[in-house]
N, C-alpha and C positions, 0 to 999 in steps of 0.2 A: 190342331183337328189332326186327330190323327202323328201327331212328333212324339207320342209317346210321355204325355204327362201323369196318366190315374197307373202306368206300369210302374212311374219311376216313384209316386206316389206308392205302390203299394210295398216299395222298399224301403222306403225312405221308415213308412211304420213300425217296418221290425228292426230298426234304431232302438235303445233305448230311451232315452231324450226325445223321440220328435214323435209330434202328435197333430193330428187326421182336422187341419181347422173346416175346409172346403176340397170339393172334387172341381167343380171344373168352376163354378159362378165364386166369384169375392164379395164376398159387402163388406163395405169400407166406411170407414163412419167420417164425418168432417175431422178428429185428431188422428185420420191418418193409422188409424187401427184393423187392422182385419178381424172382422167380427167370424164367432164360430157360424158355419151355412151346412152344417155338413148336410149333406144328399145322398142318398145311394151310390154307391159306385158300379159305373159301368163299363167291361170291356170286353174288346170284339176278339182278340183272339183267345182258345183256349190256354195256352202256355201261356196267358199275365195271370191266370186264375192261382193263388197259391192252391202248392197241393196241400195243403191239411184244410180248408171249409170242404164243412161237408158241405151235402147235396140241400141240405135245409136250409142254408143261407143266400142261397142261388137262384138266380128266373132266369128264366129265359125270355127274352124282351127282340121285338124287331120294330124296326126306324125306317121311316118312308126313304130314308134318305144314308142311312149307314147298312142299312141289312141289320143282320144279327151283330145281337150283343149277347151280353149274362151282365142281371144285373147283380150284387155281394151288396148282401143288406148290411145297413152299418148294424143293426147290433153286435153282428162278427168282432167290428172294433172297436167294442164298447170303452176297452179300459186304453186304445190310444187317440179316441178322439176328444181336443181340445173342450175347456169348458169356460175359458176365459178369455178374453181379446188378443192380439197377439200385435202387436210392434210394426206397423211397417217400414221395415229398413229399408229393402233392395231388392229392386228385380229385375228379374233373369232372363234374358233371352237367348234361352234354345236350338242350338247349331246343329243341326246331325253330322257328323261324318263316318264313315267306313276303314279311317288308317288313324294310328295314332291316339291317345288316352284322351281319359277328359278332363276337363281343365275348365277354366277360367283367363277373361280380361275387361278391363275396366272400357266400358264403352263412353261416352259420351253425352254430357248431357240433352246435345239437342238430336240421336239419337234415340236414348232416352225418351223423349219428350216423342217423338216420329211416331217413338211405338207403343206409347203410350193414348198418344187420339188414336193411333191405327188402329188398337184391339179394343181396349175397355172403352173409351167414347162414343166410335162408329162397331165395334161389335165387328172390326172385319174375320171373314172365318168363322166364327161364331152362330152355328143358328139356330140352337136354343135363345141367345140373350135377341136373336135379329126377333124373331116369334115374339119376345115380349114390346120389341120397339115396335113393329107393326101391327099393333092388333088395331081395328079397325072399327071401337066403341065412338061413340063422340067423347063421355066426360073421359077416359082416356087420350084421345088428340085432343083435345084442351089443355090436358098435364104436362103432354109432351114437352113442353118449349122451359116448363121449367127443370122436367128428368135432365136433358141437353145440360142448360145450361151446370146441372148439378156436377154431371157429369163432368163436363168442361170445366169447370174451377179443382174439383176433385184431383182431375186427371194433370190440369197445371199444377200442381200442388206435390203431387206423388215423383213427377217427371223433377219438378225442381227443386225440390228438397230429400230426396232418397239415395244412395248410387245404383248403378245401373253398368252389369257386368251379361256379360256374350258367355253363353255356357256350353261349351264343347259335349255333345251329348255320341256317345259310341255306340255298338250295338248289344250291348251289355250292361242292361238295366241293376243291376246286383253292382256293378262296377262304377258306375255313374249317382249311384245311393250314395254311397260309401263317399264318393269323393266331393259329394254337396254336402255330406253331415259335415264330416271332416272341419271343408270350410266355411261353414254357419259358425260349429263350437266356435274356431279360431276368432271371429269377425264380434264373436259373441264375447270370448273374452278376451279381447284386444291384444292377440296374438301378431 
């Protein structure tokens, strides 16, 4: 929350070979594929809005927890939205820094497991996900144990089968995106 994920995504879609699967909530199936699940993209700061987006794609929005945001209509990204699932191959743990350059270092399976449990299963710092979990409807409450079990099984499979990296993010979103895109290209080509 507030870590720059959306800003990074907006920079990544500028790369010719990067597509948007989702901004905020990732839908992952039992084969560990990330399903296209795009929602409108919400940004907090005016400087995060790409300057070429016309006002017709922008909507002001006020949240209870985070104040004013601007929502960017997905129609603006129509050519950059993935239509097919993507294989989940790595988990990135973002770390902010005010010095140095963006970069990666491998993280342990134990660290990956901890982060998956914390963020994916228990929705730490994800208020929208907590809102889904904390609904007080009888039918939903009865289904909640099965939902948690499914999340735990998928979370364990993610943590144990994909590589986990610490991604050092600087204050320069464009540079972060270029380094990340290069890193993903190299891994895709097996370099």
